[in-house]
N, C-alpha and C positions, 0 to 999 in steps of 0.2 A: 766611900765605903763600898766594898765589893758586892756583886750581885747576890751571891749566896748568903753572905752575912746579913745583908739588908732583908732578904726574904725570911731567913731564920728568925730575925728579930720581929718581923711582921707576924709570922706564924705564932710566935710566943706572946704576942700582944704588946711588945715593947717597940713602939714605932720610933725610929730615928728621926731626927729633924728633917722635914721635907718629904718623908716617905708617904704620908697620908695624902699628899697632893697629886700623886702620880696617876690615879685611876679615873680621872675625869678630865674633860677638856677645859674646864673653867680656869685652871691654873696655868694654862699654856697661852701664849700670845699668837692667836690665830690670824692676826693682821700682818705678821712678819715671818714669812716662811724662810727657813734656813736650809742651807746645803752643807752636808758633811760627806766626806768619803774617807776611806781608810781600810784598815784591816781589823777584822773581828778578833779580839783578844780572848774574851770569855763569852760564852753563849749559854743562855738559859732557855731551853726549848720546851716549855711547859706552861700550863695555865697559872695565873689568869691570863697572861699574854706572854709571848716570846720576848726576850730581851737580849741585847748584846752590849758588850763594851767595845766601843770602836776607837781604835788608835788612829789619829789623824797624822798625816805627814807634816813635817815642819813648815812647809810652804803650801798650805791649802789654797787652791784656786777655784774659782767658779768656772765650770766648763763653758766655753763659748757657745756650745750647741744646746745648752740646757733647755732653753725656751722652745727649741724645736723637737725635743725628744717626744717620742710617741708615748701616750699614756692610755691605759685601757678605757674603752668606750663606756664601761659601767661606771666610771668615775665622773661622768659628765655633770652630775649635780654639784660636784666640788669645783668645777671649772678648772681642771688641771692645767690647761694651756695658760690661762691667766696666772694661776698660782706659780707655775714654773717661771713665767716671765718676770715676776716680782721677787723671786727668791734671791736672797743675799747670803753672804758669809756671816757667821756669828761674830760679834764684836769681842766676846771673851776669847781668851787665847789658850784655853784648856786643850791639851793634846789627847785626852781620853774623855769620851762622852758615853753616857749610858743612853742607849737607844731603845725606846719602848716600841715594840712592833704590835701586831694584832693578836687576838685570841687564836689559839691553835686551830680551832674549827675553821676560822676564816683563812688562816695560812694554808691549811690542807685543801680548802675549796679552791684557792688560787693555785694550788700545786706548787707552792714555794718549796724548793728543796731545803732540807734542814741545813742551816748555815753552821759550819764548823769553824773552830778557831783557825785563823790563818786565811780565811776567805776574804777577798776584796769585795767591798760593798760600797754603795753610795745611797744616800737617803735625802729626801726633802721632807721637812716636817716643822714642828714648832717647839721652840724652847720655852722654858718657864718664864712667866712674866717678870718675876723677881730674879734678875740675873746674878744676884748675890748668892743664891743657893747653889745647888748641885748643877753640874753640866749635864742636863737631861734634855733629850729630844724625843718628842712623840712623832713617830713616823707617819707621814701621809702617803708617800711613795717610796718604795724600796726598789733599787736597781741592782740586780745580781746577774752576772754572766750575760750582759746585754739585754736582759728582759726587765720590763717594768711591771710592778705589782701595785695596785691601789689598795692600801690597807684598811681604809675606812668603809669600803664597799665590798660587795661579794660579786663573784663572777656570774654572768648570766647563765 
C-alpha cells in the first residue's frame, strides 16, 4: 500500500492491516539491525514522522566499511558502533521498503535536508518482528550524501 493511501486511511480511521504497529518500537526487532540502501521513490516529509519508499538494487550488498562508519556522538546511548557491527541484510527479498524516519522536529534539529524522490540513501534500522507483514524499516541511522544522522537522538 502506498504511503499516501495508508495515511489517508489512518486519518479516516480505517487502519489497513499492520498500520497500527508502526508508531512504537515494540513491533520492531531491535535485536537484529538491518541495512538497506537504494533510491527514494516516494517521500512523505510531514508529521507524525517523515517516511520514504526506498527502492533497493537487485543485488543489495552490505558495505564492507559499515562497522567503521562514523556515527554522531549524541547516539552513544544506542552504542552505534556495536549496532553497525552486527547489522545484516534482510532475509526477505522485497525490492521496495517503507522506511520510517524521525519526527520532523528531530529531522530539522539534525538539519537533515529534505529528501526528494530520486535521492540515494542508506539506512540502518529495524524491521517488523513478523516478517510476513509489510516490508517496513524503522530507521536508527540515516546516511545521505556522506553524512550520518542518528534519528532516535537529538543533536547536542
